C-alpha positions in Angstrom: 91.8 112.2 106.9 93.2 111.6 103.5 96.7 112.6 102.2 98.0 112.5 98.6 101.4 110.8 98.4 103.3 107.8 97.1 104.3 104.4 98.3 107.2 102.6 96.7 107.1 105.0 93.8 103.4 104.7 93.1 101.0 107.7 93.4 97.9 107.3 95.5 96.0 108.4 98.6 96.7 107.6 102.2 93.5 107.2 104.2 94.2 107.6 107.9 91.8 106.6 110.7 91.4 108.5 113.9 93.4 105.8 115.7 96.4 106.4 113.3 95.9 103.3 111.2 96.3 104.0 107.5 95.7 102.3 104.2 97.3 103.3 100.9 95.2 103.1 97.7 97.1 103.5 94.5 95.9 105.5 91.6 95.1 102.5 89.4 92.7 104.4 87.1 89.8 102.4 85.6 89.2 100.0 82.8 86.4 100.3 80.2 86.5 97.5 77.7 90.1 97.2 76.5 90.9 100.9 77.4 92.6 101.8 80.7 92.6 105.4 81.7 94.0 107.6 84.5 96.6 105.1 85.8 99.0 107.1 88.0 96.7 110.1 88.4 93.3 109.0 89.7 91.9 106.2 91.8 88.4 104.6 91.4 87.3 102.1 94.1 84.0 100.3 94.5 82.2 100.4 97.8 80.3 97.4 99.1 76.9 99.3 98.6 74.7 98.8 95.6 72.4 101.5 94.3 69.6 99.7 92.5 70.0 96.6 90.4 72.7 97.9 87.9 74.6 100.5 89.9 77.0 100.8 92.9 78.7 103.4 94.9 82.3 104.2 94.4 84.9 106.7 95.6 87.1 108.7 93.2 90.3 110.5 94.3 93.1 112.5 92.7 95.8 114.8 94.2 94.2 116.2 97.4 90.6 115.7 96.3 88.3 112.9 97.4 84.8 112.4 96.0 82.8 109.8 98.0 79.3 108.5 97.3 79.6 108.6 93.5 77.3 106.2 91.6 78.2 104.2 88.4 77.0 101.2 86.4 78.6 98.1 87.9 80.1 97.0 84.5 82.9 99.6 85.0 86.3 98.3 85.8 87.1 100.0 89.1 89.5 98.6 91.7 88.5 96.8 94.9 90.4 96.9 98.2 89.3 94.4 100.7 89.5 95.8 104.3 88.4 94.0 107.4 87.7 95.4 110.8 90.4 94.4 113.2 89.4 93.0 116.6 
């Protein structure tokens, strides 16, 4: 489940697992060269999965909308959130 909200005054999306654990991903936007766009309104996060030699999967979210399994060239400046499986 995903829920749009804020954490410490920062917009973003809460992603909640079935067991109730949650992670907050801020709307950090993205960087392309020296330009930074969509800070505070959209989040772009790389997945760990490549798609060919130059592309990778990412997720994009804004307000109450999540778009998983998007593909982009890996030179894009998207965010990375390291998450490990708890044991």
